[in-house]
C-alpha positions in Angstrom: -23.2 9.8 10.4 -20.2 8.6 11.0 -18.7 9.0 7.8 -20.3 12.6 7.6 -18.1 13.8 10.9 -14.7 12.4 8.7 -15.6 14.4 6.2 -16.6 17.3 8.1 -13.5 16.5 10.1 -11.5 16.5 6.9 -12.9 19.8 5.7 -12.7 22.2 8.3 -9.1 22.8 8.1 -9.5 23.5 4.7 -12.1 26.0 5.3 -10.5 27.7 8.4 -6.9 28.0 5.6 -9.5 29.6 3.3 -10.8 32.3 6.1 -7.6 33.2 7.2 -7.0 36.8 7.2 -3.9 38.4 5.1 -1.1 39.0 6.8 -0.4 42.8 6.1 3.4 43.0 7.2 4.1 40.6 3.9 4.7 41.8 0.6 2.8 38.9 -1.4 3.2 40.5 -4.7 4.0 37.6 -7.2 6.2 37.8 -10.3 5.0 39.4 -13.5 5.7 36.8 -15.8 5.2 33.0 -15.5 5.7 30.8 -18.8 3.6 28.4 -17.5 5.2 25.8 -20.0 8.3 26.4 -18.4 6.8 26.1 -15.0 5.9 22.7 -15.8 7.5 19.5 -14.7 9.6 18.3 -11.7 10.0 20.2 -8.5 11.6 19.6 -5.4 11.2 20.7 -2.3 14.3 22.4 -0.7 12.6 24.0 2.3 8.9 24.7 3.5 7.2 25.6 6.6 5.7 22.8 8.5 1.9 22.4 8.3 -0.1 19.2 8.6 -0.5 17.8 5.1 3.3 17.5 4.7 4.7 16.8 8.2 7.1 14.2 8.9 7.4 14.0 4.7 11.2 13.8 3.3 12.4 13.7 -0.3 9.0 15.8 -1.4 8.5 16.7 -5.1 5.9 18.3 -7.1 5.5 17.2 -10.5 2.8 20.0 -12.8 1.6 18.8 -15.9 -1.1 20.3 -18.1 -4.5 18.9 -18.4 -7.0 19.1 -21.6 -9.1 21.5 -20.1 -6.2 23.9 -19.7 -5.6 23.7 -15.5 -2.7 21.8 -14.2 -2.5 18.5 -13.0 -0.9 18.9 -9.6 1.1 15.4 -7.7 2.8 15.5 -4.7 4.8 13.4 -3.2 7.0 12.1 -0.3 8.3 9.9 2.2 7.1 9.4 5.6 10.1 10.0 7.8 12.3 8.4 6.3 13.4 7.0 2.3 12.3 3.5 3.5 9.2 4.9 4.7 5.6 5.2 3.2 5.5 6.9 -0.2 2.6 9.5 0.1 1.2 10.6 -3.0 -1.5 13.4 -3.5 -3.0 14.7 -6.1 -4.6 17.9 -6.8 -5.4 20.6 -9.9 -4.3 24.3 -10.4 -5.7 27.0 -12.1 -4.7 30.9 -13.3 -7.7 32.5 -12.2 -6.6 35.8 -13.9 -4.0 35.7 -17.1 -3.2 39.2 -15.9 -1.4 37.9 -12.7 0.1 34.7 -13.9 2.2 34.2 -10.6 -1.1 34.1 -8.5 -2.6 30.4 -9.2 -5.0 28.4 -7.1 -4.5 24.9 -5.9 -7.0 22.3 -4.8 -6.5 18.9 -3.4 -10.2 18.5 -2.1 -13.4 19.4 -4.3 -13.7 22.8 -4.7 -11.8 24.2 -2.0 -8.7 26.4 -3.6 -5.6 27.8 -1.2 -3.1 30.2 -2.6 0.0 29.5 -4.6 1.9 32.6 -5.3 5.1 32.5 -7.3 6.7 35.2 -5.3 10.4 34.4 -7.0 11.3 32.4 -9.8 14.8 32.2 -11.8 13.2 33.8 -14.9 16.1 32.8 -17.2 16.3 28.8 -16.2 13.2 28.2 -14.2 15.6 26.3 -12.0 14.3 27.9 -8.6 11.3 29.7 -7.1 9.8 31.0 -3.9 6.4 30.3 -3.5 4.1 31.6 -0.6 0.6 33.5 0.2 -0.9 35.9 1.4 -0.7 34.0 5.0 2.7 34.1 6.8 1.6 30.4 7.3 3.0 29.3 4.3 6.4 29.2 2.1 8.1 27.1 -0.1 11.7 27.1 -1.9 11.4 24.9 -4.7 14.2 23.9 -7.3 15.1 21.9 -10.4 17.6 20.0 -8.7 17.8 18.1 -5.0 20.1 20.5 -3.9 20.7 24.4 -4.4 24.1 26.3 -4.0 24.9 28.0 -1.2 24.4 31.1 -2.9 21.3 30.4 -4.3 20.3 29.6 -0.9 21.5 32.7 0.7 19.5 34.6 -2.3 16.2 33.3 -1.4 16.3 33.7 2.5 17.1 37.1 2.0 14.1 37.4 -0.5 12.0 35.8 1.9 13.4 38.0 4.7 12.6 41.2 2.6 9.1 40.3 2.0 8.4 39.5 5.7 9.2 35.7 6.3 10.6 34.3 9.4 12.7 32.3 7.4 13.9 30.4 10.8 10.7 28.5 10.7 11.6 26.6 7.5 12.5 23.1 7.5 15.1 22.0 5.2 14.0 19.0 3.6 16.6 15.6 3.2 16.4 15.3 -0.4 19.4 13.3 -0.9 18.2 9.7 -0.4 20.3 9.7 3.0 18.9 10.7 6.5 
């Protein structure tokens, strides 16, 4: 019984997130083209909205690789509190449910519960930065291929996020240099 309650407590937030209503004031239109092979690899989290599964983590990265079945292996990792803190790793999977909408992915870290992973903005030339969100205003990430981004790219992505209806003052800027 205790194991069932623990499982239920773990699943409830996922069920709650899956049932969230879309925020109609957000522009969640995704990129029209996404070359999955170019998107694979390591991304550094530059900034994010706070949420419980990354709370307190620094030096967060996401690594994407192709699985034999065509799905994407997702490895998210970061350090609790500081770079000397516990290294947390979460493995999941992602998929592109509709090939005609390549920027709308689904990602799962638990059984068959999938959440949205919408590539909203992407450096189409070099795949060097991305803005990722969902239809809810609870999730937003700025990702980069490098641990830091230029002030110019930072301002561009902040403006794009604001234009889409996101409250960018809620962003937590990740400590990615190895120094806190």
